[in-house]
N, C-alpha and C positions, 0 to 999 in steps of 0.2 A: 521608538521604533523598537519592532521586534528582531532580534538575531536569529541569526541561519538556525541555528541550535535548535532554539525556542520555536521555530515553524516545524521544523523537520519533527520535534518530538510531538506537539500538539497533531502532527499532519497521521503521523504513526498513531497516536492512540484516537482518534478518531474512523481509520481504515481499517484499524484491528478489529474493532468495536463492529466491525460492520457483519452482518449476517453470513454473508456470502464468502467472505473469506479465511480460511483456510488458516492462512499464516502472511508476514511480509517476505520475500526474498530476494536477496544482494547480487543474486543473478550466479553462472558459476563462476565467475571471475571477481564478484563481490565488489563491485561497479555500479549497482544500483545503493550507494549509502551517504549520508550526509557526514561527513567527520567533527565529531563534537568535542569539546575540553573530557576530559579520562573514556574517551571510547568513539564512536559510531555511531547513528542510527540507519541498522539494515534493513533496505527497502524503501527508502526515502533517499530522494537523493534531491535538494535542495542548492539552485547554481547561486541563488543571492534574496534578500527577501523581497525581490519581488517577480523571483518564477528565473528560469521554467522550473515545474516536479516532475520528477520521475518518478513511478509507484512503480517498486517489484511483488509480485504478489505471487500466491497460488491460492484458485478459488476453487468450492465446491461446485462439484460437476450438474447439481441443482436447479440455475437458471442460466435463462440465454446468456452468455458470452458478452455477445454488445449491449445486452441492457444492463449489467454490472458495470461492464470499464465506462462508460457515461453514466451513471449513475455517483461513480467512485471519485469522478473529473466533476462532476457538480457538489460532491461529498469535500471535496479540496477544496475548491472553488470557495466555498462557505467558511471554512477553515480558515483559507492564506489567503482572497481578494481575486481576483479575475487577472489572473495569469494561464501559462498555459500549462497543460497537463499533460502528459506521455502513461496511458499505464501499460508496463510490460506485464504481460501476463506466464508469469515463469514454467505452470502447471497447472494441472488441475487433480482432485480427487474426489475421487466418489463418496457419497454422504451416508454409505453403507460402508459397514467392512465383509470380513467374510465369513464370519459370527450373522450375518445382517444387523449389526447394532450400530447405532448410528456416533457417529464420532464427537468427544466432547469441541464441544464448541465456546 
């Protein structure tokens, strides 16, 4: 059986790879996190191997947010199985900086 720590790491890896995600975010109080041996997985809170999951993300502002959050929910379910997934958008960032350059993804 998959442990909460393994699941949190797998979800974090998959969500971080999505091109609309600038970064994972634990929130202003650091509550969106899963504590694992040796530390924590910020931006992913897994209550148990059967869910629910809470994601904290900062998104690039180049796609409709409802579309992105729906895709992230499905991405988490593809990794973790059919469970409740709540996506908390902690912020958005522009896809270009003041110099008109794209940020690293």
